[in-house]
N, C-alpha and C positions, 0 to 999 in steps of 0.2 A: 531265020535270018538273025535273030538275036543271039542264038547260040554261036553262030559263026562270028558275029561281031564281038561277043564277049571273049571268045577264044583268041581272036586277033588282039584284043585289048590286053589279055593276060600275057601274050607273047611280047607285046610292046613293053609292058611293065617289066617283064623279066629281062629283056634286052637292055632297057634303060638302067635297071639296077646292076646288071652284070658289067655294063660298060662305064659305070660311074667311077669317078676318080678315087674315092676311098676304097672301093672294092679292088680296083687295080693296084693301088698302093699296098694294100694288105697282102694280096697275092704275090706281088713282087718281093716284098720284105720276107714273106714266108719262104719263097723259093730261094732267096739269097741265104737265109738262115739255115735252111735244110742243106744247101750246097756246102756252106762253111762247116756245119756240123759233120757232114759226111767226110769231108777232106780231113778235118782235124782228128776225127776218131776212127778212121779207117784202120783196119789191120792188114790191108794189102801192102806188102813190104815195099814196093817201089814208091808208092805215095807216102807211106808212113815215114820212110827215111828222108824224103825231101822236106817234109813239113815238121819233122820231129823237134828241132830246136825252136822253130817259130811257135809251135804249139806250147812249148814249155815257157817261153818268154811272154807270150801274149795272154795266156790263161793262168800263169803262175802255178802250173801243175808241177809237183815235184817229180824228179826223174825216177824211173822205175828201176 
């Protein structure tokens, strides 16, 4: 009975930590940063051409 109780307690603690606001905020910011990084530095021609000037203006990257 104690093993089942401690197992449930561990799951509750894990769920509480996972659903906490700081964890959600960190995951959201990380996902947004990864998305922006992927769009800015893609070599896929259609996307690269659309964000080319934006990338150079916002990141102050010299043109190639």
